[in-house]
C-alpha positions in Angstrom: 5.7 18.8 26.6 2.0 19.2 27.4 1.0 18.6 23.8 2.9 15.2 23.7 5.6 16.7 21.5 9.2 15.6 22.0 11.9 18.4 21.9 15.6 18.6 22.1 17.3 21.7 23.6 20.1 23.1 21.4 22.6 25.2 23.2 20.5 24.9 26.4 18.2 27.7 25.2 16.4 26.9 22.0 14.1 24.0 21.3 13.7 21.9 18.2 11.7 18.8 17.4 13.6 15.6 18.4 12.7 13.9 15.1 14.8 16.6 13.1 17.7 16.2 15.6 17.5 12.4 15.1 17.5 12.7 11.3 20.6 15.0 11.3 22.7 12.9 13.6 21.6 9.5 12.1 22.9 10.8 8.7 26.2 12.1 10.2 26.7 8.8 12.1 25.4 6.2 9.6 25.5 8.0 6.3 21.9 7.0 5.7 18.7 9.1 5.4 16.0 8.2 8.0 12.5 8.1 6.6 9.3 8.6 8.8 8.7 4.8 8.3 12.1 4.0 9.8 11.7 6.4 12.7 8.3 4.9 13.6 9.7 1.3 13.3 12.4 2.2 15.8 9.9 3.4 18.4 6.8 1.3 17.9 5.7 -2.2 17.2 4.4 -2.6 13.6 1.5 -4.7 12.4 1.2 -5.8 8.7 -2.2 -5.4 6.9 -2.1 -7.7 3.9 -5.4 -6.6 2.3 -9.2 -6.4 2.4 -11.8 -9.0 1.6 -15.6 -8.8 2.2 -15.4 -6.0 4.8 -12.6 -7.8 6.6 -9.0 -6.8 6.9 -6.4 -9.6 6.7 -3.6 -8.9 9.2 -0.4 -10.8 9.8 -0.3 -12.7 13.2 1.9 -10.7 15.5 2.7 -11.8 19.1 1.8 -8.4 20.6 -0.4 -6.7 18.0 -2.8 -9.6 17.6 -3.7 -9.6 21.4 -7.1 -8.0 21.8 -8.1 -8.5 18.1 -11.6 -9.8 17.4 -11.8 -12.5 14.7 -14.2 -11.9 11.9 -14.2 -15.5 10.7 -13.2 -18.9 12.0 -9.5 -19.5 11.7 -8.3 -22.9 10.6 -4.8 -24.3 10.5 -3.4 -25.4 7.1 -4.8 -28.9 6.3 -7.1 -29.0 9.3 -10.9 -29.2 9.4 -11.4 -28.0 13.0 -11.0 -24.2 13.6 -8.2 -23.2 16.0 -10.3 -20.1 16.9 -14.0 -19.2 16.2 -15.4 -16.0 14.7 -16.1 -13.3 17.3 -13.4 -14.6 19.6 -11.2 -11.9 21.1 -7.6 -13.1 21.0 -5.5 -13.3 24.2 -1.8 -14.0 24.4 -2.3 -17.8 24.9 -4.5 -18.0 21.8 -2.1 -16.0 19.7 0.7 -18.4 20.7 -1.6 -21.3 19.7 -2.2 -19.7 16.3 1.6 -19.2 15.7 2.3 -22.8 16.7 -0.4 -24.0 14.3 1.4 -22.2 11.4 -1.3 -19.6 10.9 0.2 -16.5 9.4 -2.8 -14.2 8.8 -6.1 -13.6 10.5 -9.3 -11.8 9.5 -10.5 -8.9 11.6 -13.4 -6.5 10.9 -12.1 -3.6 8.8 -13.7 -1.1 11.3 -11.2 -2.3 13.9 -8.5 -0.3 12.0 -10.3 3.0 12.5 -8.3 5.2 15.0 -5.0 3.5 14.2 -2.0 5.2 12.6 -0.2 4.2 9.4 3.4 3.2 9.7 3.9 3.2 5.9 2.2 4.7 2.9 -0.9 3.0 1.4 -0.4 2.6 -2.3 -2.8 1.7 -5.1 -1.2 -1.2 -6.9 -2.9 -0.5 -10.3 -2.1 3.3 -10.6 0.9 3.5 -8.2 -0.9 6.5 -6.5 -0.2 7.1 -2.8 -3.6 7.0 -1.2 -2.6 7.6 2.4 0.7 9.0 3.7 2.8 7.6 6.6 1.8 8.5 10.1 -1.9 9.3 9.1 -4.8 8.4 11.3 -7.1 5.8 9.8 -10.6 7.4 9.8 -13.7 5.7 8.5 -13.5 8.0 5.4 -9.9 7.0 4.7 -10.8 3.3 5.3 -13.7 3.3 2.9 -11.4 5.0 0.3 -8.7 2.4 0.7 -11.1 -0.6 0.7 -12.5 0.4 -2.6 -9.1 0.1 -4.4 -6.6 -2.6 -5.0 -3.8 -1.9 -2.5 -0.4 -3.2 -1.7 0.1 -4.6 1.9 0.8 -1.8 4.4 1.8 -1.3 8.0 0.0 0.1 11.0 1.4 1.2 14.4 0.5 -1.0 17.4 -0.9 1.4 19.9 -1.5 -0.3 23.2 -3.4 2.2 25.5 -1.3 2.9 28.7 1.8 1.2 27.3 2.5 3.4 24.2 3.8 6.9 24.3 2.3 9.1 21.5 5.1 11.7 21.6 7.1 10.3 18.7 4.3 10.1 16.1 2.8 13.4 17.3 6.3 15.0 16.9 6.7 13.5 13.4 3.3 14.8 12.3 4.2 18.4 13.3 7.9 18.4 12.1 8.3 19.9 8.6 12.0 18.8 8.4 12.1 15.6 6.4 15.8 15.3 5.4 19.2 15.6 7.1 20.2 18.8 5.2 17.1 20.7 6.4 17.7 19.3 9.9 21.3 20.5 10.0 20.3 23.9 8.8 17.6 24.0 11.5 20.2 23.1 14.2 22.6 25.8 12.9 19.7 28.3 12.9 19.1 27.6 16.6 22.9 28.0 17.4 23.4 31.2 15.3 20.0 32.9 14.9 21.4 36.1 13.4 23.6 34.3 10.9 21.6 32.1 8.5 
């Protein structure tokens, strides 16, 4: 719709969020409960953030996600003296391919580059086990500074390429309060029989 939310019409009259519909029928079909992380992974490319160091974020090299990333430091291949790519270089598809061929698995980018991105998994403090940031949360500078000050487990971010990526699924998930198949089935029944809960 106009707010970038994805709906399904039940009984041709009543609307419900597509994510709830998906959860209900995934469970009926596969017998498994779909989490927000899994739904996001079905619809978007995911980039792994391995950790933070000196104001830089170390991210896993990804054929699509790494294109357009600006390197914070020189990147050297294992057992090589010469850098494959210099600091400040913006990666293009050819350079990313070169990094992958050289056996480079992770690259440093400025941590500020993560601001505005969305999480595709929870961000957990490894020492306390506390969940610092939930799934499908926008990375703001406040959230980033909170996370950088703690010891965290690797986490995932959505790859949001402007013009290519449709925001409707993560926007719908953010609004949808139904988080398990039972609630989703009750919601569908409520749409079919409004007077008979």
